[in-house]
C-alpha positions in Angstrom: 111.6 -33.5 -22.0 114.4 -31.0 -22.0 117.5 -31.1 -19.9 119.8 -28.3 -19.2 123.4 -28.4 -18.2 124.7 -26.2 -15.4 128.4 -25.7 -14.9 129.6 -27.1 -11.6 130.7 -24.3 -9.3 134.1 -24.7 -7.7 134.1 -26.5 -4.4 133.6 -24.2 -1.5 135.8 -25.2 1.5 132.9 -24.3 3.8 130.9 -27.1 2.1 133.6 -29.7 2.7 131.8 -31.3 5.7 133.3 -32.5 8.9 137.0 -32.5 9.2 138.9 -35.7 8.5 140.4 -37.3 11.6 144.1 -38.1 11.7 144.4 -41.8 12.6 147.7 -43.2 13.8 149.4 -45.2 11.1 150.1 -48.0 13.6 146.4 -48.5 14.2 145.8 -48.8 10.4 148.7 -51.1 10.0 147.5 -53.4 12.8 144.0 -53.5 11.3 145.4 -54.4 7.8 147.7 -57.1 9.3 144.8 -58.8 11.2 142.5 -59.0 8.2 142.9 -61.1 5.0 140.1 -60.0 2.7 140.0 -57.0 0.4 138.3 -55.7 -2.7 140.9 -54.9 -5.4 139.9 -52.6 -8.2 141.8 -52.4 -11.4 141.2 -50.9 -14.8 141.4 -52.5 -18.3 143.3 -51.0 -21.2 139.9 -49.9 -22.5 139.3 -47.9 -19.3 136.7 -50.4 -17.9 136.8 -50.8 -14.1 136.9 -54.2 -12.5 136.6 -55.0 -8.8 137.2 -58.4 -7.3 137.4 -59.9 -3.8 140.9 -61.2 -2.9 142.7 -62.8 -0.1 145.8 -61.0 1.0 148.6 -60.9 3.5 150.8 -58.0 4.6 154.5 -57.7 4.5 155.5 -54.3 5.9 153.1 -51.8 4.4 152.6 -53.9 1.2 149.7 -56.2 0.6 150.4 -59.4 -1.3 147.8 -61.3 -3.4 148.1 -64.5 -5.4 146.4 -64.7 -8.8 146.9 -66.0 -12.3 148.4 -63.9 -15.1 145.5 -64.8 -17.4 142.9 -63.6 -14.9 141.2 -60.3 -15.5 143.0 -58.6 -12.7 146.3 -60.1 -13.8 145.8 -58.8 -17.4 144.6 -55.4 -16.2 147.6 -55.0 -13.9 150.1 -55.8 -16.7 148.4 -52.9 -18.6 148.2 -50.5 -15.7 149.7 -50.7 -12.2 147.2 -48.3 -10.7 144.8 -49.9 -8.2 142.3 -49.1 -5.5 141.8 -51.3 -2.4 139.1 -51.5 0.2 139.4 -53.6 3.3 136.3 -54.1 5.5 137.0 -54.0 9.2 134.1 -55.6 10.9 133.6 -54.8 14.6 130.1 -55.9 15.1 128.1 -58.8 13.5 125.4 -56.3 12.4 125.6 -53.0 10.5 128.2 -51.8 8.1 131.8 -52.5 8.7 134.5 -49.8 9.1 136.8 -49.7 6.2 140.4 -48.9 5.1 140.7 -47.8 1.6 143.5 -46.5 -0.6 144.9 -46.0 -4.0 148.2 -47.6 -4.7 150.5 -49.2 -7.2 150.7 -52.9 -8.0 153.5 -55.0 -9.3 153.0 -58.4 -10.9 155.8 -60.8 -10.0 156.4 -64.4 -11.2 156.1 -67.1 -8.5 159.8 -67.8 -9.0 160.9 -64.2 -8.6 163.7 -63.9 -6.1 161.7 -61.6 -3.9 158.7 -63.9 -3.8 161.0 -66.9 -3.1 162.7 -65.0 -0.3 159.4 -64.1 1.3 158.0 -67.7 0.9 161.2 -69.1 2.5 160.7 -66.7 5.5 157.0 -67.8 5.8 155.8 -64.3 5.1 153.4 -65.3 2.3 152.0 -68.4 4.0 148.5 -66.9 4.2 148.3 -66.8 0.3 150.4 -69.8 -0.6 149.1 -72.6 1.6 146.7 -74.0 -1.0 149.1 -74.8 -3.9 149.1 -71.3 -5.3 152.9 -71.5 -6.1 152.2 -74.6 -8.3 149.4 -73.1 -10.4 150.3 -72.9 -14.1 150.3 -69.2 -14.9 150.3 -68.2 -11.2 151.8 -64.9 -10.1 152.0 -62.7 -7.1 150.9 -59.1 -6.8 152.6 -56.7 -4.5 150.4 -53.7 -3.8 152.1 -50.6 -2.3 149.6 -48.1 -0.8 149.9 -44.4 -1.6 151.4 -42.3 1.3 147.9 -41.4 2.6 145.6 -44.3 3.5 141.9 -43.4 4.2 139.6 -44.9 6.8 136.0 -44.9 7.8 135.4 -45.7 11.5 138.9 -47.0 12.1 140.7 -45.6 15.1 137.6 -44.4 16.9 135.5 -46.0 19.6 132.6 -48.2 18.5 130.3 -45.9 20.5 131.5 -42.8 18.8 131.3 -44.5 15.4 127.6 -45.6 15.9 126.6 -42.2 17.4 128.3 -40.0 14.9 129.0 -41.8 11.6 129.4 -38.5 9.7 132.6 -37.9 11.7 134.1 -41.3 11.0 136.3 -40.3 8.0 139.9 -40.6 8.8 143.4 -40.7 7.2 146.7 -42.1 8.1 150.1 -41.2 6.7 152.3 -44.2 5.9 155.1 -42.2 4.4 155.9 -38.4 4.5 
């Protein structure tokens, strides 16, 4: 069996597919704030990807996650702060959920970091600290700051439009200019 390699032609703008809808940032922020589960993807120093389900809470535009510094995601984030996040946004009990997905930057903070303590004192991290996470040996907090552009699929459109035309469901919101 022989295989041949063909150079990949440059992308033709005419082949780009349907245009991406602009979604109001407030719609995306509200969807993020009313959810608590995401898939967090990190990369190891050897370049191996790792994805894990996490519980999160939002403070402003940032997502906060509790983990342990010795966990795979904790070790990966110390080596590289670059992450990708996907948040499912279920609107029906059947069928695939809509999603919010973005790349971002993560910062690992000790549980006694002044910023963590301030947010805990204000009750902002209650959703990820109510099960003893602050008392875990080796526990830490991860602050994830999304890139300026956050991508969506099916968010910010009617359910009827989403079901009838899923190929037009891609969207984006701008969090920062």
